N, C-alpha and C positions, 0 to 999 in steps of 0.2 A: 198160461191161461188156467185159472181154476176149474173144477169141475162144476162148481155152484155156478161159476160166470156162464160158463158153455151152455148150461141147461137153461138158464133164466135169461139170458143175453140181455144182462143189466149189471150194474155195478154198485156193489154193496161198501157199507161203512167199513168192513173188515178190510177187504180188499184195498181201499185206499188207504189206510192205516199201514198195511203191509208195504205198500208203496213208499209212504212216508219214511217207513224205518231206512228200507232202501237206498231211498235219496237223500236223507239228511246228510250226507257225509260228500255229497256230490254236489247237491245244488244250491245256491246261496237263500238263506232264511230271509227272504226280504223284508223292508219294514213295511210296519204298518203305522201310517203317522196321520194324526189327527191335523187337519187343514182347517185353521181358525179362518183365514179371509173366505173360504167357500161354506162354512158353519155358520159365519156372521150373514153372509149374504141370502143363505136358504132357511135362517133360523133353526136349525140343527145341528146335530153332531155329525160332521164328516170326516170319515176316514179313507185315508187312499194307501191301497195296496200297492207297494211300487214295484210291478214286476219289469219295470223298464229298467230296473238295476239288477236284474240277473245276469248270470256270466255271458248270457248270448243276447241280454237286451231284450228279452222275451220269456214268458211262462212257457213257451213251446218246449224249452230245453228237458222239463220234467216229462213230460209223456214220451219222448223221442228217446230220451235215457232209459227210461223204464222200461220201456217195451223192448228195444234193443238187449237191454239187460237179461230180461227174461228168456230170452232166445240166443243168447251170447254166443254157445259153441257151434249152434246150426247156421249162425249168422256169419261167423268167423269163418265157416266151410263153404257156406254159399256165395256168400257176398249179399247184399243188401240194396234197394232200389226206393227212392221216395220223390214224391211230386209236390212241389210248395212255390208259394208266390214270396218267399223268404226265410221267415220266422223258425217254421218247421225244419226247412233245410239244414237253416244254422244248428239246430238241436242236433239233427241226425249227423252232421260234418263232426259238431263238437263229441258225440257219442263215438263216433268212428274213430277219430284221433285217441281218444283215451282209451279204448278198448281194440283197439288194432284190428279193426275191420273193413273190408272194402266197400265202398258206398259210390253208388251212382245217383247223381242228385239232379232231376230233371225240374226244371225252373221255366216260367214264362217268359218269352222274348221281351215281354213291358215291364219286367221287375227291374225296380231302381238299382243302379249302379254299385249304390252303396250297399246294398242287401247283398248282391253278389260277391263283392270283394269279402264281406264280412264272413260268407260262407266258406268261401277260399282260403281265407285266415283260420277258420277254427279247423277246417277239415284237413290242413295242410296236405301231406303228400298221399292221403287214405282215401281223397273222394273226387270225382271226375264231375264238372258241372257241365252239364247239358239243355242249352236255351231252346225251348221250343213251344209252339203253341201262343195264341194270344190272351188266354185266361186260365185260371189253375183248372178248369175242367178241362181245357184242351190238351194243356200239359199232363194230367193225371192219366188220360186214356193212352195217351203215347208211352207213358212211363209204364203201365199196366202191361200194354203189349211187349213192351222191351222184357219186362220182367218175367213173363211166361217163356219167352223165346229163350232167355239166359237161364231160367232155372235158380232164379234168386228171389230173396224173399222181399214183399213189398210191404214198408213202413207208412201206413196209411197216417195221415196229417191229422184226422179227427174222429172216423169210424172204425175205432179199435178199443174194445174193453181196457186192455192195457194201458194204451194212450190217454183214457179217458179218467183211469185210475191215477196217473200220474198226475194229469192235469188236476185232480182233484185235491192235491197236496196242498195246494194253495189255500183251500179251505183250511184244512187242517191248522194252517199257521196261522191264519186269521182268529179263528176261532179260541187257538191256544193263546193269542196275543191280546186280545181284546177285552176288557176290565167290566163292559156293560153288555146287555142284551144286544145283539142286534135286530134292527127293524128290518131294514132295507139292503140288501146286494145287488150292487149293479154290476153287470158284466157283459162284454160285447161277444156277439154270436157271427161266426162265419160259417162253418159246418157244424158248431156245436158243441165241439170237446171241451172247452173250458167250461161254460155253463152246465154242463151234463154233469161234469166233476164236481164243480160247486154246489151244484143244487141236492146232488145225490148224496155229498156229505151234510151240507148245513141243514136240509130238510130233515134229516134223520135224528141230527143232535139240537136242533132249533126249529121245531115245526113251524112256530109262528111268524118266522123270518120271510119277508115276502122276496123272492128271486125275481128280477127284472133284467131280462136279455134286452140286449141295444142292438140292433142292424144298421147298416146303411140303408138308407131309403130307396137307393138304388139297386140293392141287392138282397134284400129281405126275403130269403128262402125260407128260413125256419117258419117267419109268419104265413108265409103262403102254405107251408106244410100241416101248421097247425089248424089254419082256417080250411084246409081242403081233405083234412083228417087222413094224410098221406101224403110220404116225400113228393115233392113237386119240382119239376124242372123249370125254371124260370127262363122263357124264351129269349131275353137279353138281359145283360145287367149294364149298370155304371161300374166302372174298375177302379175309380179313384181311391176307394178306401180298400187297397189293395190286400190289406192280411185278412178282410173280412168278406172280398167280394167273391162268391161262391155261388153259383147258379143253383144247385140243390144240396140241400143238408143230409147230413148222413141219415141212414136207417136206423142206426142203434142210438144216435144222439136224438133223434126225433123222437125215439118212444120214451128215451129219459125226461127231455125236456116236456115232454105232453103230460108225464106225471108228475113233475114238480117245479116246473115254471109256472109264475102268478100270471107274468105279462111280458110282451114283447114289445118295445118302442121302436121304430123306424125313424131314424134322425136324418136330415137332410144334409146332402154332402157340404153344403154351404155352412150350415150350422157346425158342422166337424171341425171346420178350417178356423171359423172365430173362436173354436175352443183350444184349439191348437195353439193360438199366436196367444190368447190369454194364459194359458199355461206356462207358454216359455216368459211372457212379458210379466207377469204376475206373479208366478211362484217358481220360474227358474226351472221348470219340467220341460224336457224334450220329450214330447209324446208322438208317437206315429200315428197316422190317421184311427187306426182299428182300437189303439190304446186311448185315444181321447173321446171314444164314443160313450164310455159309462158318463164321464163328467158332461158331455154335451145333452144327455137325457135328464140330468137334475131340473133343467128348465119345464121340461114337460112334465115333471112331479112334485113341481116345489110346493103344491096345497097339500098332497098325502105326506110329503117328507118333514113337514113343519113339526119341529120340537121331538123329531124321532132319531134314532142311531141309525146311522147311514155309512155301508162300505162302498167304495167304489174301485174296482180292480184297473190299474193302469197297465193294460196287458201287453205293452212293448213300445221301446222307444227308438226305434231304426226308422229314424226319417231322414232321408236325402235331403241335405241342406238346398240342394239343386233344385228341388220342387216348391222351396218356401214363397216366390213371387207367384206361382199357379195358388198354393194356400191362400195367398192375401187377396189376389185378386176373387176367387171363388169365394171368400168371406164377405169383402166388399157388396159383392153382387146379391148375396145373401141378406145382407143387412141394410140393401136398400142404397147403398152408398155409392155404387159406380153403374153407369147406363152407357151403352153404346147406342150410336145413331146414325143412320147413313141420311145425311144433309143435303139437301140439293140447293148449292150458291149458285147464285144469279153469276154467269160469266161479265161482270163490271168492275172495276175498279174500286174499292173501298168495301166488296160486300164480306170478306173475311173481318174487318175490324168491326163493320156495325155488328157482326154475330159476337165478338168477342166483347164490344159494351154494351149493346142492347138486350143479350141474351143471357151472359154468365152473370151468376149472383157474384157478389165482392169475395165468398171464400169458395166459389166453386173453381176447380182446377180441373184443364186438360190434358190426361195422360194418355192420349191417342190422338193422333190426326194423319190421316193420308189422304192427299188430294193431289191432282194434277189438273193444271188449267189448260181447255181445249176452245182455242178462240173461235172455231167454226160453229159453236154451240151455243146456246142462250144461257144454259145452265148446265152444270156437272156436279156429280156425286161425291161427296166427302166423306170418310169415315171418321167418326169423332167419339172419342171415350171421355166422360166427364165424372170426375170424383166430387162428390157433394160432402160437404162438414157433416150435414144432419139429414137424416131421411126425411124429415118432413119439408126439405128445400126443393123436393123433386116437383110438386104440383106448381110451384112459382116459376121453374126453368120450363115445364111445359106450355104454363100459360105466355110466358114472354117469347119461345119460340113461335108460338100460333100468333100474337100480336103482330110480331115483326115479319110474317107473312113466309117464314122459311119453312119449305115442305121438307117433311123428315119421316123416315122407318124407324120404329123403336126397333133395334136389334136384340135387346134381351126378351122381347114377347116373342120372336121366332126362333124357335130351336135348330131350326135347319140351317137359317141365314148365321146365326150366333156360331154353330161348330164350323160352318164354312169359313166364317171371318177372324172369329176370335180364337 
């Protein structure tokens, strides 16, 4: 770390340019693509920075490799430790294998198997994976304790100036590749490393560019920090957007974001799921939840970006195909197309047929049905999942349920019941 960075506790343009020179022969210079469909949809010029095409399918390689390279000899002597939900771990593993350094990689037990397998593949025989904790923050505490006990070097996933400088090299490529002034840059925020690096560079070379951070609504730790004017530990978070589900933003990243970021958009997890499916179906892009955040945020900024030049950083593409059913379900619920009910069915012949014929619309579909008939009771509850063709069909469904006299509880409106049953 340079004396300038140590003194000011921030990252400067020259630090990012030094990182760029060191990394340019190591990382992939990922494409900056103009997306015609999104440009037409929002009436502007939308460019996508494809960090999902990076060597480890995430921007995290940049910061991890640069940090380890700056302490290479010491790291080779002592060994390193990191804590990560997956992408930082892959970057660290890649660096360990290429630089011949021993690494212990701590990951939450909830990390998708696809990311664990990728870490193992990139690290080869240089790393050991330790699964512990339910969230990144739990895992980070355990990793730090181990690191102190063993005298190893901790490679932080975001709250480190060299890591931030490495992530900032994404911005160097963007500004070198684009041929028009950039009005907006949208990037995801977990701990804040990416947006710190992006904004520290772009705001200094293009002050008019508006930097928009995007967080999952269920884990908006940077927005909370900016609101409270200090880093804030969220009491609990939604872990679905695993690459950005951080309970507390970094201290260094908070100070940089506070200085440079213009706005933060919290995006509902269901909206992220809709965007993941749209990117796959319409654009042939496989984005992980954290990678889809910037595209998802465009709907919330559609008036401001009209006629402007916009860059969205797809930060990663490590999406486990085993999660696709969950992603589809969350999307349908968010879009108002999937509802779950506990319906009290009369214990008589023909009650189910009456529900099917008299309540369901011609294009409604039952996705879930769980019911056991009990002859010693007048009625019995059944769990029914109904997928609608159009959001506007919901009112008709409820009206017919009431007209036919079916007693019901809407599970979607009861979060405790929803998580228990669905």
